TILOLUM-200043 format. One line per field, with one value per residue (C-alpha): residue number from 1; residue in three letters; y, x, z. Coordinates in Angstrom, 2 decimals, always signed. Layout:
N
resi = NUM_... $
resn = ala_... $
c2 = Y_... $
c1 = X_... $
c3 = Z_... $
This chain:
235
resi = 1_2_3_4_5_6_7_8_9_10_11_12_13_14_15_16_17_18_19_20_21_22_23_24_25_26_27_28_29_30_31_32_33_34_35_36_37_38_39_40_41_42_43_44_45_46_47_48_49_50_51_52_53_54_55_56_57_58_59_60_61_62_63_64_65_66_67_68_69_70_71_72_73_74_75_76_77_78_79_80_81_82_83_84_85_86_87_88_89_90_91_92_93_94_95_96_97_98_99_100_101_102_103_104_105_106_107_108_109_110_111_112_113_114_115_116_117_118_119_120_121_122_123_124_125_126_127_128_129_130_131_132_133_134_135_136_137_138_139_140_141_142_143_144_145_146_147_148_149_150_151_152_153_154_155_156_157_158_159_160_161_162_163_164_165_166_167_168_169_170_171_172_173_174_175_176_177_178_179_180_181_182_183_184_185_186_187_188_189_190_191_192_193_194_195_196_197_198_199_200_201_202_203_204_205_206_207_208_209_210_211_212_213_214_215_216_217_218_219_220_221_222_223_224_225_226_227_228_229_230_231_232_233_234_235 $
resn = met_ser_ala_ala_pro_gly_leu_asp_ser_ala_asp_trp_gly_ala_val_ser_ala_glu_leu_asp_ala_val_gly_gly_ala_leu_leu_pro_arg_leu_leu_ser_asp_glu_arg_thr_val_glu_leu_arg_glu_leu_tyr_gly_arg_glu_glu_leu_phe_arg_ser_thr_ile_asp_met_glu_arg_tyr_arg_phe_gly_ala_gly_glu_tyr_arg_tyr_phe_ala_arg_pro_tyr_pro_glu_pro_ile_asp_glu_leu_lys_his_ala_leu_tyr_pro_his_leu_leu_pro_ile_ala_arg_arg_trp_trp_glu_arg_leu_gly_arg_glu_ala_pro_trp_pro_asp_asp_leu_asp_glu_trp_leu_ala_met_cys_his_glu_ala_gly_gln_arg_lys_ser_thr_ala_ile_leu_leu_lys_tyr_gly_ala_gly_asp_trp_asn_ala_leu_his_arg_asp_leu_tyr_gly_asp_leu_val_phe_pro_leu_gln_val_val_ile_ala_leu_asn_asp_pro_gly_val_asp_his_glu_gly_gly_glu_phe_leu_leu_leu_glu_gln_arg_pro_arg_ala_gln_ser_arg_gly_thr_ser_phe_thr_leu_pro_arg_gly_his_gly_phe_val_phe_thr_thr_arg_asp_arg_pro_val_arg_ser_ala_arg_gly_trp_ser_ala_ala_pro_val_arg_his_gly_val_ser_thr_val_arg_ser_gly_glu_arg_his_thr_leu_ala_leu_val_phe_his_asp_ala_ala $
c2 = -10.39_-8.73_-7.87_-9.89_-11.65_-13.23_-9.90_-10.20_-13.56_-12.48_-12.43_-8.66_-8.92_-10.75_-8.28_-5.36_-6.98_-7.54_-3.93_-2.82_-5.01_-4.31_-1.80_-4.27_-7.44_-10.00_-10.04_-12.90_-13.65_-10.72_-11.69_-14.95_-16.08_-15.14_-11.65_-11.12_-11.99_-9.56_-6.75_-7.44_-7.29_-3.82_-2.36_-2.04_-0.12_+3.47_+4.91_+3.55_+5.63_+9.30_+9.14_+6.85_+7.15_+5.99_+5.34_+5.57_+9.00_+10.39_+8.40_+6.44_+3.15_+1.23_+0.06_+1.70_+2.33_+3.87_+5.79_+4.63_+7.29_+7.39_+5.60_+2.72_-0.66_-3.50_-4.49_-1.56_+0.67_-2.32_-3.40_+0.06_+0.25_-3.28_-2.63_+0.85_-0.16_-2.75_-0.40_+2.60_+1.35_+0.60_+4.06_+5.76_+3.74_+4.67_+8.37_+8.18_+6.71_+9.52_+12.21_+13.23_+14.08_+11.43_+13.20_+10.16_+9.68_+6.28_+6.49_+6.32_+8.49_+11.19_+11.06_+11.33_+14.30_+15.95_+15.30_+16.87_+19.95_+20.36_+20.27_+16.59_+15.42_+13.12_+9.35_+7.28_+3.62_+2.34_-0.58_-1.29_-3.33_-4.58_-6.62_-8.12_-5.56_-3.28_-2.06_+0.59_+3.08_+3.51_+6.17_+7.24_+7.90_+11.10_+13.28_+16.13_+17.30_+14.81_+11.31_+7.97_+6.15_+2.66_+1.42_-1.95_-3.64_-6.80_-9.19_-10.11_-12.71_-15.90_-15.25_-17.97_-18.85_-15.64_-13.80_-14.14_-11.33_-8.33_-8.68_-5.95_-3.86_-1.75_+0.43_+1.86_+4.70_+3.88_+6.65_+6.96_+3.66_+2.16_+1.69_-1.68_-3.30_-6.06_-7.93_-9.77_-12.19_-11.55_-14.56_-14.06_-12.52_-11.67_-8.17_-6.62_-3.68_-1.34_+2.10_+5.03_+7.38_+6.23_+3.98_+4.42_+2.83_+2.69_+4.16_+5.09_+8.51_+7.13_+6.79_+8.30_+8.11_+5.99_+7.05_+4.13_+3.99_+1.17_-0.15_-3.25_-5.16_-5.84_-8.28_-10.80_-12.44_-12.57_-10.02_-8.67_-6.70_-5.23_-3.23_-0.44_+1.00_+4.33_+5.65_+9.36_+11.25_+13.42_+17.16 $
c1 = -1.07_+1.73_+1.00_+2.70_+5.41_+6.72_+8.07_+11.24_+12.10_+11.23_+13.94_+14.17_+17.12_+14.90_+12.06_+14.43_+15.81_+12.30_+11.38_+14.53_+13.64_+9.92_+8.81_+6.78_+7.28_+5.16_+5.47_+4.90_+1.46_+0.47_-3.09_-4.77_-7.92_-9.91_-8.47_-9.19_-12.84_-12.97_-11.56_-13.91_-16.86_-15.81_-16.82_-20.46_-19.68_-19.93_-18.83_-15.31_-14.71_-14.15_-15.00_-16.48_-15.42_-17.54_-14.82_-17.11_-18.38_-14.84_-13.73_-11.26_-12.61_-15.60_-16.16_-15.94_-13.46_-13.48_-10.87_-10.66_-11.03_-8.73_-8.29_-7.70_-9.24_-6.83_-4.51_-4.04_-1.86_+0.18_+0.80_+1.97_+4.39_+5.66_+6.26_+7.82_+11.26_+11.67_+10.66_+12.65_+16.15_+14.85_+13.28_+16.48_+18.61_+16.34_+16.54_+20.32_+20.53_+18.37_+20.40_+17.44_+17.45_+15.55_+13.30_+11.96_+12.99_+13.48_+10.12_+6.81_+4.98_+7.63_+7.21_+3.41_+3.85_+5.90_+3.03_+0.56_+2.75_+2.76_-1.05_-1.37_-3.59_-6.15_-5.90_-4.97_-5.63_-8.18_-10.58_-11.47_-14.40_-14.83_-17.62_-18.01_-17.13_-15.25_-11.69_-9.26_-7.69_-3.92_-2.98_-0.58_-1.49_+0.45_-1.93_+0.53_+4.15_+5.37_+5.38_+6.75_+7.87_+6.57_+3.12_+1.47_-1.78_-3.07_-5.46_-8.54_-10.01_-8.86_-8.19_-9.69_-12.13_-13.81_-13.22_-11.83_-9.74_-8.82_-5.07_-2.88_-1.23_+1.92_+2.70_+6.20_+7.07_+10.67_+13.09_+13.31_+11.47_+7.99_+6.06_+6.16_+3.15_+3.30_+0.40_+0.36_-2.07_-2.11_-2.73_-5.19_-3.62_-0.36_+1.00_+2.36_+4.78_+5.19_+6.43_+4.15_+5.47_+8.60_+11.63_+15.32_+16.53_+20.12_+21.11_+24.32_+24.07_+23.57_+20.32_+17.01_+13.44_+10.90_+7.31_+5.06_+1.28_-0.79_-4.31_-6.50_-7.70_-11.41_-12.97_-14.73_-16.79_-17.16_-16.01_-12.56_-11.50_-8.11_-6.59_-4.27_-1.61_-0.08_+2.75_+1.99_-1.18_-3.28_-3.84 $
c3 = +20.60_+18.61_+15.01_+12.25_+14.29_+11.06_+9.86_+11.94_+10.34_+6.79_+4.12_+3.85_+1.50_-0.99_-0.43_-1.04_-4.21_-5.59_-4.84_-6.66_-9.64_-10.18_-7.53_-5.47_-3.40_-1.61_+2.19_+4.63_+5.97_+8.18_+9.17_+10.09_+8.29_+11.39_+11.42_+7.71_+8.35_+11.28_+9.15_+6.24_+8.62_+9.81_+6.46_+7.50_+10.71_+9.51_+12.85_+12.27_+9.15_+8.39_+4.69_+2.02_-1.63_-4.56_-7.13_-10.15_-9.08_-9.07_-12.13_-9.99_-11.36_-9.96_-6.40_-3.01_-0.25_+3.20_+5.18_+8.79_+11.45_+14.47_+16.74_+14.35_+15.22_+15.90_+14.38_+11.98_+14.14_+15.32_+11.73_+10.69_+13.61_+12.94_+9.24_+9.40_+10.83_+8.06_+5.27_+6.48_+5.44_+1.94_+1.68_+2.83_+0.39_-2.50_-1.64_-1.32_-4.82_-6.16_-4.39_-2.24_+1.43_+3.42_+5.95_+7.81_+11.47_+13.09_+14.88_+12.97_+15.50_+15.10_+11.32_+11.60_+13.95_+11.20_+8.77_+11.21_+11.68_+7.90_+7.80_+6.86_+9.73_+8.10_+8.62_+5.56_+6.43_+3.89_+3.63_-0.01_-1.29_-4.87_-6.46_-9.93_-12.59_-10.17_-10.73_-9.52_-11.91_-11.95_-9.41_-6.65_-2.98_-2.27_-0.17_+0.44_+0.27_+2.90_+1.45_+2.60_-0.56_+0.31_+1.24_+1.92_+0.94_+2.61_+0.87_+2.93_+0.53_-1.19_-4.89_-7.05_-4.26_-3.12_-6.40_-9.92_-11.35_-9.23_-9.70_-8.21_-10.94_-11.18_-14.19_-14.40_-16.75_-17.60_-18.63_-22.42_-22.90_-23.15_-19.89_-18.12_-16.47_-13.84_-12.24_-8.91_-7.28_-3.53_-1.24_+1.61_+4.70_+2.94_+2.55_-0.60_-0.37_-3.32_-4.24_-3.49_-6.17_-8.02_-7.72_-8.56_-11.80_-12.95_-16.30_-18.07_-16.41_-12.90_-11.02_-12.11_-10.80_-12.69_-11.86_-10.85_-10.51_-9.04_-9.45_-9.54_-12.60_-13.14_-10.68_-12.93_-10.17_-6.40_-3.84_-3.02_+0.10_+0.89_+3.71_+2.55_+4.87_+3.90_+6.09_+5.77_+6.62_+4.32_+3.98 $
C-alpha cells in the first residue's frame, strides 16, 4: 500500500501560502485510524528505537519521546519519501528569497547520503508520548550543519477525545517587533508541516529570516502521541 496517496491531490498552493503566512500548515490525512493505533502501540517495543529521552530530565518539558532506529517500521520511510518532493520546491523558494544556496537534491536518499558524509548519520524519526501535565518546550530540531527547513508531525490521537490540551505551538521572533505565537489543534491522522529553523518575511529592505521555535502546550488530561518526521539526520 502506498503511503499517503492524498498528497498528490492536496492543494499545495494553499499549503505553501499558509507556510508563508504563519510558518506552518495543516496537511491532508496521512494515516488511517488503524495505522495510528499500530504506530502508538510501537512505543512499547524497545528494540525498534535507538534512544529514549526523558524530557523533564533534560529540561525539555515533561513527557518522553523515542528515536526510531533503522530500518524504520512501515510506513515511516514511505511517508518521508512521499512528502519530500512536495516540500522541496517550497524549501528552495524560501532559500532563494533569503539569498541562500539551496543544497538539497531532488532525491531524498541522495540528500541523506550528504548528511551521512558530513557526519550526520543518526536516525531522526521520533515517536512522542505525552500524559496529563506533560508539555514540550519551545525548540528547534537542527542536529547538525545540514538542515532541511521543513518538517512534519502527524497526530496519532483524537484531540478532545483521547486528550485535552496538547496544542501544537509555533513562536516566531519577528524582525524589530514583538514575537508572535500561534497554536494549532491537529486532527488524528493528519500531518502538519512547519519550519524547522526560520522562515522568510518581507520587509522594506527585502527579505529577512524570522527565527521560529515549536513546542506543545500542556496536556490537561488523557494521552497524546505524535510521529515526527525530520528530513535530515543527526550528528
